[in-house]
ZAMARGU-4260 file (C-alpha; in steps of 0.2 Angstrom, whole numbers, plus 5000, padded with zeros to 4 digits):
<rodrens>
0) 4874/4936/4656 | 4877/4935/4675 | 4889/4920/4673 | 4899/4930/4660 | 4900/4945/4670
5) 4906/4935/4685 | 4919/4926/4674 | 4925/4942/4667 | 4928/4950/4684 | 4935/4935/4693
10) 4946/4931/4678 | 4953/4948/4678 | 4957/4947/4696 | 4965/4930/4694 | 4975/4936/4679
15) 4982/4951/4689 | 4987/4939/4702 | 4996/4927/4690 | 5005/4942/4682 | 5011/4948/4699
20) 5017/4930/4702 | 5026/4928/4686 | 5034/4945/4683 | 5038/4952/4701 | 5047/4945/4715
25) 5032/4946/4727 | 5029/4930/4737 | 5011/4923/4735 | 5008/4927/4753 | 5012/4946/4750
30) 5000/4945/4734 | 4986/4938/4744 | 4988/4951/4758 | 4989/4965/4745 | 4972/4958/4738
35) 4964/4958/4755 | 4970/4976/4758 | 4965/4982/4741 | 4948/4975/4744 | 4947/4984/4761
40) 4953/5001/4753 | 4941/5000/4738 | 4927/4995/4749 | 4930/5009/4762 | 4931/5021/4747
45) 4914/5015/4740 | 4923/5009/4724 | 4920/4990/4726 | 4901/4991/4728 | 4898/4994/4710
50) 4910/4980/4705 | 4900/4968/4716 | 4884/4973/4709 | 4890/4971/4691 | 4902/4956/4693
55) 4892/4946/4707 | 4902/4931/4713 | 4916/4936/4702 | 4920/4950/4713 | 4914/4944/4730
60) 4922/4927/4730 | 4941/4931/4728 | 4952/4939/4742 | 4947/4956/4737 | 4929/4952/4740
65) 4934/4946/4758 | 4943/4963/4761 | 4927/4972/4754 | 4917/4962/4766 | 4927/4967/4781
70) 4926/4985/4776 | 4908/4985/4774 | 4905/4976/4790 | 4915/4989/4799 | 4906/5003/4791
75) 4889/4995/4796 | 4895/4992/4814 | 4902/5009/4816 | 4885/5016/4811 | 4876/5005/4824
80) 4888/5004/4839 | 4899/5019/4836 | 4918/5018/4840 | 4916/5000/4846 | 4910/4995/4829
85) 4928/4997/4823 | 4932/4981/4832 | 4916/4971/4830 | 4912/4974/4812 | 4925/4964/4803
90) 4922/4949/4815 | 4904/4948/4813 | 4903/4951/4794 | 4916/4938/4790 | 4912/4925/4804
95) 4903/4913/4793 | 4917/4912/4780 | 4930/4911/4793 | 4921/4897/4802 | 4918/4887/4786
100) 4937/4889/4782 | 4942/4882/4799 | 4929/4868/4799 | 4934/4862/4781 | 4953/4864/4786
105) 4950/4853/4801 | 4940/4841/4791 | 4954/4840/4778 | 4967/4837/4792 | 4957/4822/4798
110) 4955/4814/4781 | 4972/4817/4774 | 4989/4813/4781 | 5005/4823/4777 | 5021/4814/4775
115) 5039/4819/4776 | 5046/4821/4758 | 5064/4822/4763
</rodrens>
């Protein structure tokens, strides 16, 4: 059942993104940014937490989940460090994911070579 719930939540998030790509003039970069900001806003309002509990990885893996992770990290850091937590929370909560993205991006750059297509 957990796989089905994750598939439903992740599929809906992906379907919304595909509809935005197909039927609006928004660029993919703007859609991705909107997903992260939406995750931050829903996380800050406490509305994304129930979705992560029900949908599991279907809610935490997409970009909205990254935004939620940033908001949650800031909330926890503010409780622990006060005002300074506003600046520390997002970095500490997302450090593992960002470090992995940088590492695998660097690894891919060493393995594959780009070529001029013009």
